[in-house]
N, C-alpha and C positions, 0 to 999 in steps of 0.2 A: 534687642538683638535684630534683625532683620533677617527672611532666609533669600539667600536667592533661586528660584525655580528651575534656571540656566545649572546653574551650580559650576561653573566655571571660576576660572581665576579672578577676568578681570570684568568691566557692567555689561561688559556685551552689544549686542546691535541695537540700537533705537528700535521701539514696535512700526514694525512699516519701510522700514527701509530695506529698499533693497540688496542681497546679499553679494559679495567680493568676487567680479564679474573671475573667472579661471579658478573660480574656489572648488573642494570637492572636488570624488574621484572620479578623472578623465571617461568618457565612453569605452564598452566593450571592457574596461579592467575590469579583474573578478574581483568578487570581496576576499581573503584571506581564506573563506572555506572552501567555495569554492575552487579557487588556487590549489589548498592543498588536495582537496576528492579528484582531482583531473589530475593531476599529479600522479595521481595512489593510481590510478584509471591505467594512465602512463604505461609507470614501471611494470605495472603485472602483468600491459598485456591482456587485458582482458576484452571481450567480443562485444562489443558498443551496438550493433545490429540492431535488435530487438531485446525485451524485456526477458523473452526467456533463454536465450543466448545468453545475457550477459551473467540474468542469474548460473547459471551454468556454471559458464567460464570464472568463478565469484565459488564454487562448488570445486571447482579441478584443482586451483590452483595451491598450492602447499605455503605458499607468500601469505594468504589471506587469513586474518586474525578468527579467530573459532566467530567471535560476537557477530561478527562481518555473515560467514557463513550460516549462520543462525537465522538470521533477518531476510537473506535472500530465500532458505526456506521456505519462512510465514512466506515470505510474497510470491511462492511459487503455489503455496499445499492449495489455495481454495481452487488455480484454474486444472491444476492435478487429480483431485478428489475433490465430487458434486459434493456439497451441502446434503444437509438429510434436513428432509422437513417433517415437520411434526405430523402424526395422526390424530386426526376424530375420535373418538370411540360413541357414537349414538346408540345409547339406550333405549331398550326396548324395539327396536329393526333386529328385519331378521339375521343374525349369524352369517357369515363365508359357507358354514356346512351345512346351514338350511336353505340356501341360497341354491347350494350344491346336488343336495336331495330333490329341490322343486325343479329342479333343471330339469336331471334324471326322470324323473314320474314326465318331464313336459316330454323326452328324445321318446320315453316307453310307448308313451299316449299316441304320440305320431309312428311309431313304429306297426302297432296292432290297426 
């Protein structure tokens, strides 16, 4: 038994033949997921002016599921709290306290 790549019921369109004119989704028609997403936004009356106000309106809306609120917080977090950089230690160099002592000695020498 031969397997068909298309997985459809019939033999399909021969290789190299053009597709049927007018077939497929019309231009501007959203796919099912986009239509559902837009309907949810419209139903919840969310503010879509910018990403931050969109996420804030998601958090304030009581109708929004908890998973959506967690997503909004995860999206806003990098902008609200900066990421900390790692600090590299350098063994064998002066410590912070040693540098402060050296600066104090320099300041005392200049005062004299």
